C-alpha positions as CSV (number, residue, x, y, z in Angstrom):
1,M,-117.7,-81.3,64.7
2,P,-117.6,-82.2,61.2
3,E,-117.3,-80.0,63.9
4,I,-117.9,-82.9,66.3
5,T,-116.3,-85.2,64.0
6,S,-113.2,-83.6,63.3
7,R,-112.8,-82.6,67.0
8,R,-113.0,-86.2,68.2
9,G,-110.6,-87.3,65.3
10,L,-108.3,-84.4,66.6
11,L,-108.2,-85.3,70.1
12,F,-108.5,-89.2,69.9
13,G,-107.5,-90.2,66.5
14,A,-105.6,-93.8,66.6
15,A,-103.2,-93.0,63.7
16,A,-101.9,-89.7,64.2
17,V,-99.0,-88.8,62.5
18,S,-96.9,-85.4,63.6
19,A,-96.1,-82.6,61.2
20,G,-92.4,-83.4,61.7
21,A,-92.9,-87.0,60.4
22,L,-94.9,-85.6,57.4
23,I,-92.1,-83.2,56.6
24,T,-89.4,-85.9,56.6
25,G,-91.6,-88.2,54.5
26,C,-92.0,-85.3,51.9
27,T,-88.4,-84.1,51.8
28,S,-86.2,-87.5,52.2
29,N,-85.9,-90.7,50.5
30,E,-83.1,-91.7,53.1
31,P,-83.6,-94.5,55.7
32,S,-84.5,-92.8,59.0
33,D,-82.7,-93.4,62.0
34,S,-85.3,-93.7,65.0
35,K,-83.0,-91.8,67.4
36,D,-83.1,-88.8,65.3
37,E,-87.0,-88.6,64.7
38,P,-88.7,-86.2,66.7
39,A,-90.0,-87.0,70.2
40,G,-93.5,-86.5,69.2
41,N,-93.4,-89.3,66.7
42,N,-93.4,-91.9,69.3
43,Q,-95.4,-90.3,72.1
44,P,-98.3,-92.9,73.3
45,A,-101.6,-91.4,72.2
46,A,-105.0,-92.6,73.6
47,D,-107.1,-94.7,71.2
48,D,-110.0,-97.0,71.7
49,K,-107.6,-100.2,72.0
50,P,-108.0,-101.5,75.8
51,G,-105.1,-100.2,78.1
52,K,-104.4,-99.6,81.5
53,Q,-107.5,-99.9,83.9
54,V,-108.6,-96.6,84.8
55,T,-111.2,-95.7,87.7
56,I,-112.9,-92.2,86.9
57,G,-114.8,-90.4,89.3
58,F,-117.5,-88.1,87.9
59,A,-119.4,-85.6,90.0
60,G,-121.8,-83.1,88.5
61,P,-124.8,-80.9,89.5
62,Q,-128.5,-82.1,89.5
63,A,-130.0,-82.8,86.2
64,D,-132.9,-80.4,86.4
65,H,-132.4,-79.1,82.8
66,G,-132.0,-80.9,79.5
67,W,-128.5,-79.8,79.0
68,L,-127.5,-81.1,82.4
69,N,-129.1,-84.5,81.8
70,A,-127.5,-84.8,78.5
71,I,-124.1,-84.2,80.2
72,N,-124.5,-87.2,82.7
73,D,-125.9,-89.1,79.8
74,N,-122.8,-88.4,77.5
75,A,-120.4,-89.1,80.5
76,K,-122.0,-92.7,81.3
77,S,-122.3,-93.9,77.6
78,R,-118.6,-92.6,76.9
79,A,-117.4,-94.6,79.9
80,E,-119.3,-97.7,78.9
81,K,-117.4,-97.6,75.3
82,Y,-114.1,-98.4,77.2
83,S,-113.6,-101.8,78.7
84,D,-110.7,-100.6,80.5
85,V,-112.8,-97.8,82.3
86,T,-114.7,-98.1,85.5
87,L,-116.9,-94.9,86.2
88,E,-118.1,-94.0,89.8
89,I,-120.7,-91.4,89.3
90,T,-122.1,-89.7,92.2
91,E,-126.0,-88.5,92.6
92,G,-125.8,-84.9,91.0
93,S,-126.5,-82.2,93.7
94,N,-127.1,-78.5,93.4
95,D,-126.2,-78.3,97.2
96,T,-122.7,-77.0,97.3
97,A,-121.8,-78.8,100.5
98,Q,-123.3,-82.0,99.5
99,Q,-121.2,-82.0,96.1
100,I,-118.1,-81.2,98.2
101,G,-118.9,-84.2,100.3
102,Q,-119.5,-86.4,97.3
103,I,-116.1,-85.2,95.7
104,E,-114.1,-86.1,99.2
105,T,-115.9,-89.6,99.2
106,L,-114.4,-90.1,95.5
107,I,-111.1,-88.7,96.7
108,N,-111.2,-91.3,99.5
109,K,-111.6,-94.0,97.1
110,K,-108.7,-93.0,95.8
111,V,-110.2,-93.0,92.1
112,D,-107.4,-92.6,89.4
113,V,-108.9,-89.3,87.9
114,L,-111.7,-86.8,88.7
115,V,-114.3,-85.2,86.4
116,V,-116.0,-82.4,88.1
117,L,-118.8,-80.1,86.5
118,P,-119.2,-77.9,89.7
119,A,-122.5,-76.5,90.8
120,D,-120.4,-73.5,91.6
121,G,-117.0,-73.1,90.2
122,K,-115.9,-70.8,93.0
123,A,-117.2,-72.8,95.7
124,L,-115.9,-76.0,94.9
125,T,-112.2,-74.8,94.0
126,Q,-111.0,-76.1,97.6
127,V,-112.0,-79.6,97.0
128,G,-110.6,-79.4,93.5
129,L,-107.2,-78.4,94.9
130,K,-107.7,-81.1,97.7
131,A,-107.8,-83.9,94.7
132,M,-105.1,-82.3,93.0
133,R,-102.9,-82.2,96.2
134,A,-103.8,-85.9,96.8
135,G,-102.4,-86.8,93.6
136,I,-105.7,-87.1,91.6
137,P,-105.8,-85.4,88.4
138,V,-108.9,-83.4,87.9
139,V,-110.7,-82.5,84.7
140,N,-112.8,-79.3,85.3
141,L,-115.7,-79.5,83.1
142,D,-117.4,-76.2,81.9
143,R,-118.0,-74.0,85.0
144,I,-114.4,-73.3,86.1
145,F,-112.8,-73.2,89.3
146,N,-111.1,-70.2,90.7
147,T,-107.4,-71.0,89.9
148,P,-105.8,-73.6,87.6
149,Q,-104.1,-75.1,90.4
150,A,-107.5,-76.9,91.1
151,Y,-107.5,-79.0,87.7
152,R,-105.1,-80.4,85.5
153,C,-107.4,-79.7,82.2
154,W,-110.4,-77.6,81.8
155,I,-112.9,-78.4,79.1
156,G,-115.9,-76.4,78.3
157,G,-118.1,-74.5,76.1
158,D,-117.7,-70.7,74.6
159,N,-120.3,-68.6,76.1
160,Y,-119.0,-65.3,74.2
161,G,-118.7,-67.4,71.2
162,M,-122.3,-68.5,71.2
163,G,-123.4,-64.9,71.3
164,L,-120.8,-63.9,68.7
165,N,-122.0,-66.6,66.2
166,A,-125.7,-66.0,67.0
167,G,-125.1,-62.3,66.1
168,H,-123.2,-63.1,63.1
169,Y,-125.8,-65.3,61.6
170,I,-128.6,-62.9,62.0
171,G,-126.5,-60.1,60.9
172,E,-125.7,-61.8,57.7
173,K,-129.3,-62.5,57.3
174,L,-130.5,-59.1,57.7
175,K,-127.4,-57.1,56.4
176,D,-129.3,-55.7,53.4
177,K,-132.3,-54.7,55.3
178,P,-132.6,-50.9,56.4
179,D,-133.0,-50.3,59.9
180,A,-133.4,-53.9,61.1
181,R,-134.3,-54.5,64.5
182,V,-133.4,-57.4,66.9
183,I,-134.4,-58.5,70.2
184,E,-133.1,-60.7,72.8
185,L,-134.1,-63.2,75.2
186,A,-131.3,-64.1,77.7
187,G,-130.9,-66.1,80.5
188,L,-130.6,-65.5,84.2
189,D,-128.8,-62.4,84.3
190,N,-126.9,-62.8,87.6
191,L,-124.7,-65.7,85.8
192,E,-121.5,-64.8,84.2
193,L,-122.4,-67.0,81.4
194,T,-125.4,-65.0,80.4
195,K,-123.1,-61.8,80.5
196,Q,-120.9,-63.3,78.0
197,R,-123.3,-64.5,75.7
198,T,-124.9,-60.9,75.5
199,K,-121.6,-59.5,75.0
200,G,-120.7,-61.6,72.2
201,F,-124.2,-61.1,70.6
202,D,-123.6,-57.1,70.9
203,D,-120.0,-57.3,69.7
204,A,-121.0,-59.0,66.7
205,L,-124.0,-56.8,65.8
206,K,-121.5,-53.9,66.0
207,N,-120.2,-55.1,62.8
208,Y,-124.0,-54.4,61.1
209,P,-124.7,-50.6,61.4
210,N,-128.0,-51.1,59.8
211,I,-129.0,-53.6,62.7
212,K,-130.4,-52.3,66.3
213,K,-130.9,-54.1,69.3
214,V,-134.2,-52.9,70.7
215,A,-135.0,-55.0,73.2
216,R,-133.7,-57.6,75.8
217,Q,-135.4,-59.6,78.7
218,A,-133.8,-62.0,81.0
219,A,-135.5,-65.5,81.7
220,E,-134.5,-68.3,83.8
221,F,-133.5,-71.2,81.5
222,T,-136.9,-72.8,82.1
223,V,-139.8,-73.3,79.8
224,E,-142.3,-71.1,82.1
225,S,-140.0,-68.1,81.9
226,G,-139.3,-68.4,78.4
227,Q,-143.0,-68.2,77.8
228,A,-143.7,-65.4,80.4
229,K,-140.7,-63.2,79.2
230,M,-141.3,-63.8,75.4
231,A,-145.1,-62.8,75.9
232,Q,-143.7,-59.6,77.3
233,L,-141.3,-58.8,74.4
234,L,-144.1,-59.4,72.0
235,Q,-146.4,-57.0,73.6
236,A,-143.9,-54.4,73.9
237,Q,-142.5,-54.8,70.3
238,S,-145.0,-55.0,67.6
239,K,-142.5,-55.1,64.6
240,F,-138.9,-56.6,64.9
241,D,-136.8,-59.0,62.3
242,A,-135.1,-61.4,64.4
243,L,-134.7,-62.7,68.0
244,W,-131.9,-64.5,69.7
245,N,-132.8,-66.8,72.6
246,H,-130.2,-67.9,74.6
247,D,-131.4,-71.3,75.7
248,D,-133.3,-74.1,73.8
249,D,-135.3,-75.3,76.8
250,Q,-136.8,-71.7,77.5
251,G,-137.2,-71.5,73.8
252,V,-140.0,-74.0,74.1
253,G,-141.8,-71.7,76.0
254,A,-140.8,-68.8,73.8
255,L,-142.3,-70.6,70.9
256,R,-145.5,-71.3,72.5
257,A,-145.8,-67.6,73.3
258,I,-144.9,-66.7,69.6
259,E,-147.8,-69.2,68.5
260,Q,-150.2,-67.8,70.9
261,A,-149.6,-64.4,69.5
262,G,-149.9,-65.4,66.0
263,R,-146.7,-64.0,64.9
264,D,-144.5,-65.4,62.1
265,D,-142.8,-62.0,60.9
266,F,-139.1,-62.6,62.2
267,L,-136.5,-65.2,62.3
268,M,-135.6,-66.9,65.7
269,V,-132.1,-68.4,66.7
270,G,-131.9,-70.5,69.6
271,G,-129.3,-71.7,72.0
272,A,-127.5,-74.9,73.1
273,G,-128.6,-77.8,70.8
274,A,-131.9,-79.3,72.2
275,L,-133.3,-82.1,70.1
276,S,-136.6,-80.3,69.8
277,A,-134.9,-77.2,68.2
278,F,-133.2,-79.2,65.6
279,Q,-136.3,-81.1,65.0
280,A,-138.1,-77.7,64.2
281,I,-135.1,-76.3,62.2
282,K,-135.4,-79.3,60.1
283,Q,-139.1,-79.1,59.6
284,D,-138.8,-75.3,58.8
285,D,-142.4,-74.1,59.1
286,G,-141.8,-71.9,62.0
287,V,-139.9,-68.9,63.0
288,L,-136.7,-71.0,64.4
289,K,-134.4,-71.2,61.8
290,A,-131.2,-71.9,63.5
291,T,-129.6,-72.6,67.1
292,V,-125.9,-71.9,68.2
293,L,-124.5,-75.0,70.1
294,Y,-123.3,-75.4,73.6
295,P,-122.6,-79.0,73.2
296,P,-123.2,-81.5,76.0
297,T,-120.7,-83.9,74.3
298,M,-118.0,-82.0,76.1
299,A,-118.8,-84.5,78.8
300,A,-117.9,-87.3,76.6
301,S,-114.6,-85.6,75.6
302,A,-113.8,-84.9,79.6
303,I,-114.1,-89.1,79.9
304,D,-111.7,-89.2,77.0
305,L,-109.3,-86.7,78.6
306,A,-109.6,-88.5,81.9
307,R,-108.7,-92.0,80.4
308,A,-105.8,-90.5,78.7
309,L,-104.6,-88.9,82.1
310,G,-105.1,-92.1,83.9
311,Q,-103.1,-94.1,81.3
312,G,-100.3,-91.5,81.0
313,K,-101.0,-90.8,77.4
314,G,-101.4,-87.9,75.1
315,I,-103.9,-87.2,72.5
316,G,-103.9,-88.3,68.9
317,G,-103.2,-85.6,66.5
318,M,-100.8,-83.6,68.6
319,A,-97.0,-83.8,69.1
320,E,-97.1,-83.1,72.9
321,F,-96.5,-86.1,75.4
322,E,-99.6,-84.4,77.7
323,I,-102.9,-83.4,77.2
324,P,-103.9,-79.6,76.9
325,A,-104.4,-77.4,80.0
326,S,-107.7,-76.2,78.5
327,I,-109.9,-77.0,75.7
328,T,-112.7,-74.7,74.5
329,L,-115.4,-75.9,72.3
330,Y,-116.4,-74.1,69.6
331,S,-120.1,-73.0,69.3
332,A,-121.3,-73.9,65.8
333,V,-124.3,-72.7,64.2
334,V,-127.1,-75.2,63.1
335,D,-129.3,-74.5,60.5
336,K,-131.2,-76.6,58.0
337,T,-127.9,-76.6,55.9
338,N,-126.3,-79.2,58.5
339,V,-128.9,-80.2,61.0
340,D,-129.0,-83.7,59.9
341,Q,-125.5,-84.0,60.9
342,Y,-126.1,-82.8,64.5
343,M,-129.4,-84.5,64.9
344,P,-127.9,-87.4,66.9
345,T,-126.3,-85.0,69.6
346,G,-129.5,-83.2,70.4
347,F,-130.6,-83.5,74.0
348,K,-134.1,-83.9,75.2
C-alpha cells in the first residue's frame, strides 16, 4: 500500500516486465531472438482484461465484527469488478459443521476455485483437503489450515508484525523519555493471533531500554469488553505514557472509558484499521494517534488470486508461471501523516 497501491500493482500489474528483460534492454542493442528470451518474459499474467470465465466459491465466518463484515464486502466488490468472474458466496457461519457443509455444497457445484476464511482453521482442514483432492484449488484466507496440502495459496495478515510495528511506533515516540511506561489492551487470550500480537509488541519494546510495560488486560474484540477492561486499566494505572490496543472495534469502548475518566495524558495506538479510528486520527484532538493495519483488503486480493488460478495465469510483476504459495500482508502504521491515503480502506 502505497503499501496498498504498490501491493496491488505488484500482484496484478497489466504491464509487468521481468528483470531479465530489463537487463537485456540495458546491455544490448542487438535484435532479440524470442527463443532465447527467459520464459518469464512470456508468462501469462492476470490483469483486468476479460479472460476465461471463472466461478469462485467464497465461504467465510459470520460477519459479527466490523473487520469480518469488511472481508465479505471486499470479496463481493472485487468480484463485481470482473466480467469474467461469478461469485458463489455462502451465508457466513461460526458453526464449524455448518461451514463445512457450505463448503461441501460448493465442492459439489464444481466451482473452479474456492476462497475460504475458516471459522476454525484446524477444524476445517479436512474439507480443504477434500476440495484440493477434487481438483478445486483453494485460496486459504487468513486463518490457516493445519497443512499446506489443504490449500494452493494462503494469504493473510501478520499478527506478529502488528505488535512489532505498534511497539516500534510507540518506542520511537518515547525513546527520549526516561522511565517511560506503557500498557496493553489485548484481544482474546485463547487465540493464537492475540499471543502473536503481544509477542511482537514485547519484542519491539526490547529495543527501548527506557520503556517498561507495566500492565496488560485482555478484552474480547467487542466495544463492551474494551470499555470494561480499559476502565480497569485506568483505575489501576494512575500514570502511563502509551497504550497499545489490539483492535479498533474494542477501541471504541476503550476511548469511551478514557473520555469518562477524563484522561488525555498518554498516546494510544490501535489495531486493524477501522474507519472510526482513521477519522479520530485525522481529527487529532484525542489520545488516538495511530493504528496498525490488519487489512481486510486481503479478501479482494484473494479474489484476484483465485481468478488467476482459475485462468491458469501467474501474477504481474513476477517472473514465475504460478502464483505464490503464500502471501503475508504488511501491517502498516497509519497516523496523521498518511491517514488520507488509507481512509478509503477503513471498515465500519
